[in-house]
TORTIVEX-192154 format. One record per residue: x, y, z of N, C-alpha, C in turn. Coordinates in steps of 0.1 Angstrom, whole numbers, padded with zeros to 4 digits, always signed. Each point is the difference from the previous one (the first is absolute). Example, Ala and Ser with C-alpha at 12.3 -4.5 7.8 and 13.67 -1.06 7.14 Angstrom:
2
+0132-0057+0078-0009+0012+0000+0009+0012+0000 -0004+0011-0007+0009+0011+0000-0008+0011+0008 
***
This chain:
420
+0153-0205+0553-0003-0013+0004-0006-0008-0012 +0007-0010-0004-0005-0008-0012-0005-0013+0005 -0012-0004-0004-0006-0012+0004-0003-0009-0012 +0003-0013+0000-0004-0009-0010-0012-0008+0005 -0010+0000-0007-0012-0009+0003+0000-0011-0010 +0000-0012+0004+0001-0012-0008-0014-0006-0001 -0006+0001-0012-0013-0006-0002-0011+0011-0001 -0007+0000-0011-0010+0011-0002-0014-0006+0000 -0003-0007+0011-0013-0005+0003-0007+0011+0009 -0010-0005+0008-0008+0009+0008+0009+0007+0011 +0008-0009+0007+0008+0006+0011+0012+0008-0006 +0006-0004-0010+0011+0007-0006-0004+0014-0006 -0011+0000-0007-0005+0013-0005-0003+0010+0011 -0007-0005+0010-0004+0009+0011+0012+0005+0007 +0010-0009+0002+0012+0005+0007+0007+0010-0008 +0001-0002-0013+0008+0009-0009-0007+0014-0001 -0013+0000-0001-0008+0012-0001+0002+0008+0013 -0002-0007+0012+0001+0007+0013+0014+0006+0002 +0010-0008-0004+0014+0005+0001+0003+0012-0008 -0004-0001-0013+0003+0011-0009-0008+0013+0004 -0012-0002+0004-0008+0012+0005+0007+0006+0012 +0007-0008+0008+0007+0006+0011+0014+0005-0003 +0004+0000-0012+0013+0006-0004+0011-0009-0002 -0002-0013+0001+0011-0010-0003+0002-0002-0015 +0012-0003-0004+0003-0004-0014-0003-0015+0000 -0010-0004-0009-0005-0013+0000+0002-0007-0014 +0006-0012+0000+0001-0008-0012-0009-0013+0003 -0010-0002-0009-0008-0012+0002+0003-0010-0011 +0004-0012+0004+0005-0010-0009-0011-0011-0002 -0003-0003-0012-0011-0009-0003+0005-0010-0011 -0001-0013+0003+0005-0010-0009-0009-0002-0013 -0013+0004+0002-0009-0001-0011+0001+0013-0009 -0008+0000-0011-0001+0011-0009-0009+0011+0005 -0007-0003+0011-0010+0010+0005-0002-0002+0015 -0006+0009+0007-0002-0001+0014-0013-0008+0002 -0002-0005+0012-0012-0005+0005-0006-0012-0007 +0008-0010-0004-0006-0011-0008-0009-0008+0009 +0003-0001+0013-0009-0008+0008-0012+0008+0004 +0001+0013+0001-0011+0009+0003-0011-0002-0012 +0005-0002-0012-0008-0001-0011-0010-0011+0000 +0004-0011+0007-0008-0012+0000-0008-0002+0013 +0002+0009+0010-0007-0001+0012-0015+0004-0001 -0008-0007+0008-0015+0003+0000-0006-0004-0014 +0006-0010-0006-0005-0005-0013+0001+0012-0010 +0011+0008+0001+0002+0011-0010-0007+0012+0004 -0006+0001+0012-0007+0012+0005+0008+0007+0010 +0009-0007+0007+0009+0005+0010-0007+0005+0013 -0002-0009+0009-0006+0003+0013+0012+0006+0008 +0001+0013+0000+0013+0006+0004+0001+0003+0015 -0011-0001+0008+0000+0000+0014-0013-0003+0006 -0002+0001+0013-0013-0003+0006-0004+0011+0009 -0012+0006-0002-0004+0012+0007-0006-0004+0014 +0008-0006+0008-0004-0005+0013+0006+0007+0011 -0004-0003+0013+0006+0006+0011+0013-0008+0004 +0008+0005+0009+0012-0007+0003-0001-0014+0006 -0010-0001+0009-0003-0014+0006-0003-0010-0011 -0008+0004-0010-0003-0009-0010+0012-0003-0009 +0008+0010-0002+0012-0002-0008+0010-0010+0007 +0002+0002+0012+0009-0010+0007-0006-0014+0001 -0013-0001+0001-0006-0013+0000+0002-0008-0013 +0003+0007-0011+0002-0007-0013+0014-0002-0003 +0009+0003+0010+0015-0003-0002+0002-0014+0005 +0007-0009-0008+0002-0013+0005+0014-0001+0007 +0010+0006-0006+0014-0001+0005+0005+0015+0001 +0006+0003+0011+0007+0013+0002-0009+0011+0005 -0011-0003+0007-0009+0010+0005+0007+0010+0009 +0007-0005+0010+0006+0009+0010+0011+0009-0007 +0008-0007-0008+0011+0008-0007-0006+0011-0009 -0012-0002-0006-0005+0010-0009-0008+0011+0006 -0002+0000+0013-0008+0010+0007+0005+0014-0003 +0013+0002+0002+0005+0014-0002-0002+0005-0014 +0003-0009-0010-0001+0004-0014-0015+0003-0004 -0009-0008+0005-0014+0001-0004-0007+0012+0007 +0004+0002+0013-0006+0012+0006+0006+0013-0006 +0012-0001-0006+0006+0012-0006-0005+0002-0014 -0005-0011-0007-0005+0002-0014-0012-0010+0000 -0012+0005+0003-0012-0007+0001-0006-0003-0014 -0010-0009+0000-0008-0001-0013-0005+0013-0005 -0005+0008+0009-0005+0013-0004+0011+0009-0005 +0012-0001+0005+0011+0008-0006+0003-0005-0014 -0001-0013-0002+0003-0006-0013-0011+0005-0010 -0012+0000+0004-0011+0006-0009+0003+0014-0003 +0004+0008+0010+0002+0014-0002+0012+0002-0010 +0010-0008+0001+0011+0001-0009-0004-0001-0014 -0008-0010-0003-0005-0002-0014-0010+0010-0005 -0009+0004+0009-0010+0010-0003+0007+0014-0003 +0010+0003+0009+0007+0013-0002+0008+0000-0013 +0003-0012-0005+0008-0002-0013-0010+0000-0012 -0013+0001+0003-0010+0001-0011-0007-0013-0003 +0002-0011+0008-0007-0012-0003-0012-0002+0008 -0012-0001-0006-0013-0001+0007-0001-0014+0004 -0005-0002+0013-0001-0013+0006-0015-0003+0004 -0003-0013+0001-0013-0004+0005+0002-0011+0010 -0008+0000+0010+0000-0011+0011-0011-0009-0002 +0003-0013-0001-0010-0010-0003-0002-0009+0012 -0008-0011-0002-0003-0009+0010+0013-0005+0008 -0002+0000+0013+0012-0004+0008+0010+0011+0002 -0004+0013-0003+0009+0011+0001+0012+0000-0010 -0001-0008-0010+0011-0002-0010+0000+0013-0009 +0012+0005-0002+0001+0013-0007+0006-0003-0014 -0006+0005-0010+0004-0002-0014+0000+0014-0007 +0008+0001-0011-0001+0012-0009-0014+0000-0006 -0006+0012-0001-0013+0001-0005-0001-0005-0014 +0010+0000-0007+0000-0005-0014+0000-0015+0000 +0003-0006+0011+0001-0015+0001+0012-0006-0008 +0010+0009-0002+0012-0004-0008+0012+0001+0008 +0007-0011+0002+0013+0001+0007+0010+0008-0007 -0001+0001-0013+0009+0008-0008+0000+0015+0004 -0011+0004+0005-0001+0014+0005+0007+0002+0013 +0001-0010+0008+0008+0001+0012+0015+0001-0003 +0004-0008-0010+0014+0001-0005+0003+0013-0006 -0009+0005-0008+0002+0013-0007+0002+0011+0011 -0008-0001+0010+0001+0010+0011+0013+0000+0007 +0005-0012+0003+0014-0002+0006+0010+0005-0010 -0001-0003-0013+0010+0005-0010+0000+0015+0000 -0012+0006+0000-0001+0015+0000+0007+0006+0012 -0002-0006+0012+0006+0006+0012+0015-0003+0001 +0004-0011-0006+0015-0002+0000+0007+0011-0009 -0007+0003-0011+0005+0010-0009+0000+0014+0006 -0011+0003+0007-0002+0013+0006+0010+0002+0011 +0004-0011+0007+0009+0001+0011+0015-0001-0005 +0002-0001-0013+0013-0001-0006+0008-0012+0004 -0007-0012+0002+0007-0012+0003+0006-0005-0013 +0012-0005+0000+0007-0005-0011-0003-0015-0001 -0008-0004-0010-0004-0014-0001+0008-0007-0010 +0006-0011+0003+0008-0008-0010-0007-0013-0002 -0005-0002-0012-0007-0012-0004+0010-0011-0005 -0005-0012-0001+0008-0012-0005+0014+0000+0007 -0001+0003+0013+0013+0001+0008-0001-0011+0011 +0008-0010-0002+0000-0011+0010+0011+0002+0010 -0004+0000+0013+0010+0002+0011+0006-0014+0003 +0013+0000+0000+0007-0013+0002+0005-0002+0014 +0004+0012+0006+0006-0001+0014-0001+0014+0006 -0001+0000+0013+0001+0012+0008+0012-0001+0009 +0010+0009-0002+0013+0000+0007+0000+0011+0010 +0006-0003+0012+0001+0010+0010+0014+0006-0001 +0000+0013+0000+0013+0007-0001+0003+0006+0014 +0011-0003+0006+0003+0005+0013+0015+0001+0002 +0005+0006+0012+0014+0000+0003+0006+0014-0002 +0013+0001+0001+0007+0013+0000-0001+0006-0014 -0001-0008-0010-0001+0006-0013-0014+0006-0004 -0009-0002+0009-0014+0005-0002+0001+0015+0002 -0005+0007-0011+0001+0015+0001-0011+0006+0009 -0010-0008+0002-0011+0005+0008+0003-0003+0015 +0006+0010+0007+0005-0002+0014-0006+0011+0008 -0003-0004+0013-0004+0010+0009+0010+0000+0012 +0007+0011+0003+0010+0000+0010+0010-0011+0000 +0004-0003-0013+0010-0011-0002-0005-0014+0001 -0013-0002+0003-0006-0013+0001-0007-0003-0014 +0003-0011-0006-0006-0002-0013-0014-0005+0001 -0008+0004-0009-0014-0005-0001-0002-0008-0012 -0007-0012+0001-0001-0008-0011-0009+0006-0011 +0005-0001-0012-0008+0003-0012-0001-0013-0008 -0006+0001-0012-0003-0012-0008+0004+0002-0015 +0002-0012-0006+0002-0001-0014-0010-0010-0005 -0009+0004-0008-0010-0009-0006+0005-0004-0014 +0003-0013-0001+0006-0005-0012-0011-0005-0009 -0001+0006-0012-0010-0005-0010+0006-0005-0012 -0008-0006-0009+0005-0005-0013+0005+0011-0009 -0002+0012+0004+0004+0012-0008+0010+0008+0007 +0006-0005+0011+0010+0007+0007-0004+0002+0015 +0009+0007+0007-0002+0001+0015-0005+0015+0003 -0008+0001+0010-0005+0013+0004+0003+0002+0015 +0008+0011+0003+0003+0003+0014-0011+0008+0006 -0004-0004+0012-0011+0007+0007+0002+0000+0015 -0007+0009+0007+0001+0001+0015-0010-0010+0007 -0011-0003-0006-0010-0009+0006-0006-0008-0011 -0005-0012+0004-0007-0009-0009-0013-0005+0005 -0010+0001-0008-0013-0006+0004-0003-0012-0009 -0001-0012+0005-0002-0012-0008-0015-0003+0000 -0006+0001-0012-0014-0002-0001-0003-0009-0012 +0007-0012+0000-0001-0009-0011-0011-0010+0000 -0008+0001+0011-0012-0010+0001+0004-0013+0004 -0009-0010+0000+0002-0013+0004+0004-0009-0012 -0007-0012+0000+0002-0009-0011-0013-0005-0007 -0011+0006+0004-0013-0003-0007-0001+0008-0013 -0007-0006-0009-0001+0006-0014+0014+0003-0005 +0009-0010-0002+0014+0003-0004+0000+0007-0014 -0010-0002-0008+0000+0006-0013+0000+0015+0001 -0004+0006+0011+0000+0014+0002+0014+0006+0005 +0009-0010+0001+0014+0004+0005+0002-0003+0014 -0010-0005+0008+0002-0003+0014+0007-0014+0001 +0013+0000+0001+0008-0012+0000+0008-0002+0012 -0003+0007+0011+0007-0001+0012+0014+0006+0001 +0003+0010-0009+0013+0007+0000+0003+0006+0013 -0010+0006+0007+0002+0007+0012+0005-0009+0011 -0004-0013+0000+0004-0010+0010+0015-0002-0002 +0005-0001-0012+0014-0002-0002+0008+0012+0005 -0005+0012-0003+0008+0011+0005+0000+0000+0015 -0011-0003+0007-0001+0000+0014+0010-0011+0006 +0000-0012-0006+0009-0010+0005+0014+0004-0001 +0004+0007-0011+0014+0004-0002+0004+0010+0011 -0010+0006+0007+0003+0010+0011-0002-0007+0013 -0002-0013+0000-0001-0007+0013-0014-0002+0006 -0010+0003-0008-0014+0000+0005-0005-0015+0000 -0009-0003+0009-0007-0012+0000-0013+0001-0008 -0003-0010-0008-0011+0001-0009-0010-0011+0005 -0012+0004+0003-0011-0009+0003-0004-0006-0013 +0001-0014-0001-0002-0006-0013-0013+0004-0007 +0001+0005-0013-0012+0005-0007-0010-0012-0002 -0013+0004+0003-0011-0010-0002-0011+0007-0008 -0008-0008-0007-0011+0006-0008-0010+0005+0010 -0005+0012-0003-0011+0006+0007-0012+0003-0009 -0012-0001+0006-0012+0002-0008+0000-0008-0013 -0001-0013+0002+0002-0010-0011-0009-0011+0002 -0004-0007-0011-0008-0012+0002+0007-0011+0008 -0008-0009+0006+0005-0010+0009-0003-0014-0007 +0011-0008-0002-0002-0013-0005-0002-0010+0012 -0009-0010-0002-0003-0009+0010+0004-0014-0004 +0001-0009+0009+0003-0014-0003-0012-0008-0005 -0012+0003+0003-0011-0007-0005-0002+0002-0015 -0006-0009-0007-0003+0001-0014-0013+0008-0002 +0001+0012-0005-0012+0008-0002-0002+0006-0014 +0007-0007-0010-0001+0005-0013-0015+0001-0005 -0009-0008+0006-0014+0000-0004-0007+0012+0004 +0006+0008+0009-0006+0012+0005+0005+0013-0007 +0009-0002-0009+0007+0012-0006-0011+0009-0006 +0001+0013+0003-0008+0010-0005-0012+0004+0008 -0003-0008+0011-0012+0002+0008+0003+0012+0009 -0008+0010+0000+0001+0012+0009-0011+0000+0010 +0004+0004+0012-0009+0000+0012+0000+0013+0006 -0012+0005+0005-0001+0012+0008-0004-0004+0014 +0003+0009+0009-0005-0001+0014+0004-0014+0007 +0012-0004-0002+0006-0012+0006+0011+0005+0010 +0004-0009+0009+0010+0003+0009+0012-0010-0001 +0012+0005-0001+0012-0008-0001+0009+0002+0012 +0004-0010+0006+0009+0001+0012+0013-0008-0003 +0011+0005+0005+0012-0007+0000+0004-0004+0014 +0003-0013+0001+0003-0006+0014+0014-0006+0000 +0006+0000+0011+0013-0007+0002-0003-0015+0001 +0011-0008+0000-0002-0014+0001-0006-0004+0014 +0001+0009+0010-0005-0003+0013-0015+0006+0001 -0005+0006-0011-0014+0004+0000-0002+0015+0004 +0011+0007+0003-0001+0014+0003-0003+0009-0012 -0009+0009+0001-0004+0008-0011+0010+0011-0003 +0006+0000-0012+0010+0011-0003-0007+0012-0005 -0010-0002-0009-0008+0012-0005-0013-0006-0006 -0010+0009-0001-0012-0004-0006-0006+0011-0008 -0006-0002-0011-0006+0011-0008-0013-0005-0006 -0010+0010-0001-0013-0002-0006+0000+0008-0013 -0006-0007-0011-0001+0007-0012-0001-0009-0012 +0007+0004-0011+0000-0007-0013+0012-0009-0001 -0003-0011-0007+0011-0010-0002-0002-0007-0014 +0010-0004-0006-0001-0007-0013+0010-0012+0000 -0005-0011-0006+0008-0012-0001+0008+0000-0013 +0013-0004+0001+0008-0002-0012+0002-0015-0002 +0007-0004-0010+0002-0014-0002+0009-0006+0011 +0007+0008+0007+0010-0005+0010-0003+0005+0015 -0010+0009+0001-0002+0005+0014-0010+0011+0000 +0003+0010+0009-0010+0010+0003+0006+0014-0004 -0009+0008-0005+0004+0014-0004-0012+0009+0004 +0001+0012-0005-0011+0010+0004+0005+0008+0013 -0007+0011+0003+0005+0009+0010+0003-0006+0014 -0008-0009+0005+0002-0005+0014+0012-0010-0001 +0002-0008-0010+0011-0009-0001+0013+0008-0002 +0000+0010-0008+0012+0009-0002+0004+0006+0014 -0010+0005+0007+0003+0006+0013+0007-0010+0009 -0006-0013+0002+0006-0009+0009+0014-0005-0005 +0003+0001-0013+0013-0004-0004+0011+0008+0006 -0003+0013+0003+0010+0009+0006+0002-0004+0015 -0010-0006+0006+0002-0003+0014+0006-0014+0002 +0000-0008-0010+0006-0014+0001+0012-0002-0007 +0005+0010-0008+0012-0003-0009+0013-0003+0007 +0000+0002+0014+0013-0004+0007-0003-0012+0009 -0010-0007-0003-0004-0012+0009-0001-0013-0008 +0002-0011+0007-0002-0013-0006-0011-0007+0007 -0005-0010-0006-0011-0009+0006-0013+0008+0002 -0003+0009-0009-0012+0008+0002-0012-0007-0007 -0012+0000+0007-0012-0005-0006-0010+0011-0002 -0007+0000-0011-0011+0009-0003-0013-0006+0003 -0009+0007+0006-0014-0005+0003-0010+0010-0006 -0008-0005-0009-0010+0008-0007-0014-0002+0005 -0006+0010+0005-0014-0001+0005-0009+0005-0012 -0007-0009-0006-0008+0004-0012-0013+0007+0004 -0004-0001+0013-0013+0006+0005+0003+0007+0013 +0008+0010+0001+0003+0006+0012-0011+0007+0007 -0011+0003-0007-0012+0007+0006-0008-0010+0009 +0003-0013-0002-0008-0010+0008+0010-0008+0009 -0004-0002+0012+0008-0010+0008-0003-0014-0003 +0006-0010+0005-0002-0014-0004-0014-0004+0003 -0006+0004+0011-0013-0003+0004-0010+0005-0010 +0002+0013-0004-0009+0006-0009+0001-0006-0014 +0012-0003-0004+0002-0006-0013-0006-0014+0000 +0001-0008+0010-0006-0013+0001-0015+0001-0001 -0006+0010+0006-0015+0002-0001-0004+0003-0014 +0008+0008-0006-0003+0004-0015+0001-0013-0008 +0010-0008+0002+0002-0012-0009-0012-0010+0003 -0003-0001+0013-0011-0009+0004-0013+0004-0007 -0003+0013-0001-0012+0005-0006+0000-0003-0015 +0012+0002-0006+0001-0004-0015-0002-0015-0002 +0005-0008+0009-0001-0014-0001-0015-0004+0001 -0007+0006+0009-0014-0004+0002-0009+0004-0012 +0004+0010-0006-0008+0005-0012+0003-0009-0013 +0012-0006+0000+0005-0007-0012+0006-0014+0003 -0007-0007+0009+0006-0012+0006+0002-0011-0010 -0006+0000-0011+0002-0011-0010+0010+0003-0011 +0007+0011+0001+0009+0004-0010+0015-0004+0004 +0008+0000-0010+0015-0002+0003+0005+0012+0008 +0009-0002+0009+0005+0010+0009+0007+0012-0008 +0006-0004-0011+0007+0010-0008-0010+0011-0006 -0012-0005-0002-0010+0010-0006-0006+0008+0011 +0001-0004+0013-0006+0008+0011+0010+0010+0005 +0013-0005+0001+0010+0009+0006+0005+0011-0011 -0005-0002-0012+0003+0010-0010-0005+0014+0003 -0010+0000+0009-0006+0013+0004+0010+0007+0009 +0009-0007+0006+0010+0006+0009+0012+0005-0007 +0005-0007-0010+0013+0002-0006-0001-0001-0016 +0010+0007-0007+0001-0002-0014+0002-0015-0003 -0004-0004-0012+0000-0014-0004+0013-0007+0003 +0011+0005-0006+0013-0007+0001+0005+0000+0015 -0002+0010+0007+0004+0001+0014-0009-0009+0008 -0013-0001-0003-0009-0009+0006+0004-0014+0000 +0004-0005-0012+0005-0014-0002+0013-0002+0008 +0009+0010+0000+0013-0001+0007-0002-0001+0015 -0010+0008+0005-0002+0000+0015-0006-0014+0004 -0009-0005-0009-0006-0014+0003+0011-0010+0001 +0010+0001-0010+0011-0010+0000+0008+0002+0013 +0003+0012+0003+0008+0003+0012-0007-0005+0013 -0013+0000+0000-0008-0004+0011-0002-0015+0000 +0005-0007-0011-0001-0014-0001-0015-0005-0001 -0007+0008-0009-0014-0004-0002-0002-0002-0015 -0006-0011-0004-0002-0003-0014-0010+0010-0006 +0003+0007-0011-0008+0010-0005-0014-0005-0005 -0001-0013-0004-0012-0006-0005-0009-0005+0011 +0005+0001+0013-0008-0006+0011-0013+0008+0003 -0011-0008+0001-0013+0007+0003+0000+0007+0014 -0006+0011+0000+0000+0008+0012-0007-0008+0012 -0010-0008-0003-0007-0007+0010+0008-0011+0007 +0012-0003-0005+0008-0010+0007+0013+0006+0005 +0001+0013-0001+0012+0007+0006+0000-0001+0015 +0010-0005+0006+0000-0002+0015+0003+0013+0007 -0002+0000+0013+0003+0012+0008+0015+0003+0000 +0008-0011+0000+0014+0002+0000+0005+0006-0014 -0006-0004-0011+0003+0006-0013-0004+0014+0000 -0012+0003+0005-0004+0014+0000+0009+0009+0008 +0005-0005+0011+0009+0007+0009+0014+0002-0007 +0004-0010-0008+0013+0002-0008-0002+0011-0011 -0012+0000-0006-0003+0010-0010+0000+0014+0006 -0006+0002+0011-0001+0013+0007+0015+0004+0003 +0007-0009+0006+0014+0003+0004+0009+0004-0012 -0002-0007-0011+0008+0003-0012-0003+0013-0006 -0013+0004+0000-0004+0013-0006+0006+0011+0009 +0000-0002+0013+0005+0010+0009+0015-0001+0002 +0007-0011-0004+0014-0001+0003+0007-0008-0011 -0001+0006-0012+0006-0007-0012+0015+0003+0001 +0008-0010+0003+0014+0002+0004+0009-0003-0012 +0011+0008-0001+0010-0002-0010+0014+0001+0006 +0009-0008-0004+0014+0001+0005+0008+0008-0010 +0007+0011+0006+0008+0008-0009+0012-0007-0005 +0002+0000-0013+0012-0006-0006+0011+0010-0002 -0004+0011-0006+0009+0011-0003-0007+0012-0005 +0007+0011-0001-0006+0012-0006+0003+0000-0015 -0009+0007-0007+0003+0002-0015+0013+0007-0001 +0007-0001-0012+0013+0006-0001+0000+0016+0000 +0012+0006+0001+0001+0014+0001-0006+0007-0012 -0001-0007-0012-0005+0006-0012-0015+0004+0002 -0007-0007+0010-0014+0003+0003-0002+0008+0012 +0011+0003+0007-0001+0007+0013-0002+0015-0002 -0009+0007+0007-0002+0014-0001+0012+0007+0007 +0005-0005+0011+0011+0007+0007+0010-0010+0005 +0012+0005+0004+0010-0009+0007-0001+0003+0015 +0000-0011+0007+0001+0000+0015+0014-0004+0003 +0006+0008+0008+0014-0003+0004+0009+0012-0005 +0013-0001+0002+0009+0011-0004+0010+0003+0011 +0005+0012-0001+0010+0005+0010-0007+0000+0014 +0006-0007+0010-0005-0001+0013-0002+0014+0006 -0012+0004+0004-0002+0013+0005+0006+0003+0013 +0005-0010+0007+0008+0002+0013+0013+0007-0004 +0004-0001-0012+0013+0006-0004-0002+0013-0007 -0013+0006+0001-0003+0013-0006-0005+0009+0010 +0003+0013-0001-0006+0010+0008-0015+0003-0005 -0008+0006+0008-0013+0004-0005-0001+0008-0012 +0012+0007-0003+0001+0007-0013+0004-0009-0012 +0001-0013+0003+0005-0010-0010+0015+0001-0003 +0007+0008+0008+0015+0000-0001+0006-0012+0006 +0010-0005-0006+0007-0012+0006+0006+0003+0013 -0001-0009+0010+0006+0002+0013+0015-0005-0001 +0003-0007-0011+0013-0006-0002+0010+0009-0007 -0006+0008-0009+0008+0009-0009-0008+0013-0002 +0004+0011+0006-0008+0012-0001+0001+0005-0015 -0011+0007-0004-0001+0006-0013-0006-0009-0011 -0004-0012+0003-0007-0008-0009-0013-0005+0005 -0011+0001-0008-0013-0002+0005-0007-0011-0009 -0008-0008+0006-0007-0011-0007-0015+0003+0002 -0007+0003-0011-0014+0004+0001-0009-0010-0008 -0013+0001+0002-0010-0008-0007+0002-0015+0002 -0002-0007-0011+0001-0015+0002+0014-0005+0002 +0010+0008-0001+0014-0005+0004+0000-0003+0015 -0008+0006+0008+0000-0002+0014-0011-0011+0003 +0002-0007+0012-0010-0010+0003-0013+0006+0006 -0007+0005-0009-0013+0006+0003-0010-0004-0010 -0013-0003+0003-0010-0002-0009-0014+0001+0006 -0010+0002-0008-0013+0002+0004-0010-0007-0009 -0013+0001+0003-0010-0006-0007-0004+0008-0012 -0009-0005-0009-0005+0007-0011-0009+0012+0004 -0001+0010-0009-0009+0011+0003+0007+0013-0001 +0012+0000-0006+0008+0013-0001+0010+0001+0011 +0001-0009+0009+0009+0001+0012+0014-0002-0004 +0004-0009-0009+0014-0002-0003+0006+0012-0007 -0008+0007-0009+0005+0012-0006+0002+0011+0010 -0009+0001+0010+0001+0009+0011+0013-0002+0008 +0004-0012+0002+0012-0003+0007+0012+0004-0008 -0001-0002-0013+0011+0004-0009+0002+0016+0000 -0011+0007-0002+0000+0014+0000+0006+0006+0014 -0005-0006+0011+0004+0005+0013+0014-0002+0003 +0005-0012-0003+0014-0003+0003+0010+0008-0009 -0005+0002-0013+0008+0009-0008+0001+0014+0005 -0011+0005+0005+0000+0014+0006+0008+0000+0012 -0001-0010+0009+0008-0001+0012+0015+0001-0002 +0004-0008-0010+0015+0001-0003+0004+0013-0005 -0008+0006-0009+0003+0013-0006+0001+0011+0011 -0010+0000+0009+0000+0011+0010+0012-0002+0010 +0004-0012+0002+0011-0002+0009+0013+0005-0006 +0001-0002-0013+0012+0005-0007+0000+0015+0000 -0011+0006-0003-0001+0014+0000+0002+0006+0013 -0004-0006+0011+0002+0004+0013+0015+0000+0003 +0007-0009-0005+0015-0001+0003+0008+0011-0007 -0006+0006-0010+0007+0011-0007-0007+0014+0004 -0009-0001+0009-0006+0013+0005-0011+0005-0009 -0006-0009-0008-0011+0005-0010-0013-0004+0006 
***
C-alpha cells in the first residue's frame, strides 16, 4: 500500500508518521525546503502544540466542525498528542490556560522531533516538490482489482513528475500566512474532485471598524468585555480579557476570538464594556463621587481616573460632552450618556484584517462531504485533513490539536483498510 501525503505541516507529518509506523509505504510531498514552516511561527515562535484540557473544554473551544471532529478527537486526545511528543523525547510544560509548549520554548524543537520521527519511520520526504494535480485512475485498465471490480487509485502530478499511489492525504493547509506555503492548493484539488468549498475566511485576526480610531492606536486594556451583536441586537459571542487598539480597529486576545465567530456574517456591531465589574448604577455612583470631590475641574481631568488619557478623551467625544466643561455644570443627561458610553462603546465592523495577519483559515472542504475519518464521501481513497477541511478553533493550542487528530484519523482509517 503506497500513500502520498501532500503537505508537511502538523497534520501531514502526523499522518505520514502514523501511516509509516503501521507499515504503509509513505511519500510526503512538501513544496518548501523544509517541513513545518507554519509550526515554526506558532505561539510567537514557542509553538503552543496542544491544550492539556478535558474533552468538554476542548469541544467548547471549537468554532466550526465540532460534531464532525468528535470521532477524531476522542481517538487522539490532547493527552495522546502530549504522549506522542514525550515518547519521542521532547520535554513539555503546561502553562496558564492549560497551554502546552516544548520545555525549551522553541518551536524548532517540535519540528526537529517530527523530522526525527519521519526518519525513524522511513517516510520518504520530497522537498521543493509542488503538487500540480491529483488524478484519479480507474476503469478496466486499473491493475488494482478485487474480483474483477476496479478500485480507484491515484496519480499525484508534481513539478518533478507523477507519482502513482493507492491513497492520498491532502494536508496543504488553508490560506493564512501564505509565505509559509499555505496558498489554498488543497481547495483546488478538492474542487477538481467535485467537492464544495466553504469560502475561506480569516480566523483569529484583528477586526477593522468603520469609526475613526487612529487616536487610540497602541492602547492596551485588561479586564474589559467585548461583545459581537447582530444588526437586530442578538449577541453572537462575548469575551472578557485583554484588548488592544490598532490604527484601524481592535486586536488582542478577545478581539481575535470574536473574529472567528463573526467572519461569516455581515452587519455586525462590537460593543466594548470598559468597566464590566460595575453595572451602570454602580458606575454612576462612582462618577458622582468623583464629581463631588473635584466639582470645579474640567471633566477630562476627573474622568482620567477611569480611563487612559487618549481613551478618556475619545469616550467624552463619543458621549458628546466637551472635554473642557466644568464638572459642576455637567447635566444629569450628560452624566447618563457618559455612563452608557463607558459601558457600551460601540463600533461597526467594516472588515477583518487580511489573511496575511490571520492566525488560521476558517472555511475549506465542506465536512458534510467527508467521513469522520476525513475520507471523501465523493471519492474513496482521498482524505482532507487539518485546515483543508472546514474546521477551526480558538487560540490556546486547539488548532494544532485538530491538525494532529485529523491526520491520525486519516492514517488509521487507511491502515484499517489494509488490515494494519
